[in-house]
N, C-alpha and C positions, 0 to 999 in steps of 0.2 A: 302704818307705813312699813314697819319692820317685816311684817308677814308678807307684804307685797314684794318687797325687795328680796326676801328669802326665796320666794317662788321664782321671781325673774332671774335671780342669780343661779338657781338650780337649772333653769332652762338655758342659761348661757347668754341672756340678754343684758345683764348688768354684772358689775363686779365691785367688790368692796376693797378699799385700800385704807391705810392709815396715813394721817397727815405726817409729814416729815418733822414738823416743829412740835407736834403734840400727838403722841400715839393714842391718846384718849379719843381724838377726833376720828370718826370713821367717815370716809368719803365714798360716795357711790358714783360710778360712771357707767355710761352706756357702752357696751362692747360693739365691735363691728357687726356682729350678728344682730344685735339690737337695732343698730342704725339701718341695716338691711330690712329688717322687719317693718320698721316705721316707714321706710321709703316705699315698700310694697303696699302697706296699708294706705298711705297717702295717695299713691297712684290709683288704687282701687276706688278710694273715695272720690277722687277727681273724675274718674271715669263714670261713676254713678251719678255724680252731679251733672256732668255733661249730658248724660242720657236724659235726666230729668229736665234739663234746660231745653231740650229739643221739643218738649211738650208744653213749654211755658210761653206765654206771650212775650214778645220781643222787649217791651219796656220793663217788664218784671225781671226778665233774665238779665238785662243790661244792668239794672240796679243791683241785683244780687252779685253779679260778677265784679262790679266796681267795689262793693263792700268786701268780697272775698279776697280780691287782690290786695286791698289795704291791710287786711288781717294777715295775709300771707307775708307781705313785706315787713310787717311789724314783728313777726316771729323769726324771720330769717336773719 
């Protein structure tokens, strides 16, 4: 995990800070650049899923979208 955070930090997608109450604790948070990247990736994924759904039978597409919306709501 440390190596991954190092790389993401170098790219500007995450940053490390120390906890106020205990400087031994290192906290990691997503930067605004990281949030923008995740948003773009999510939009692209949704677009690709929508394209795939156009080639899928209606009942299968409906079942998938119901499951996807539940998953999306649980993450938000």
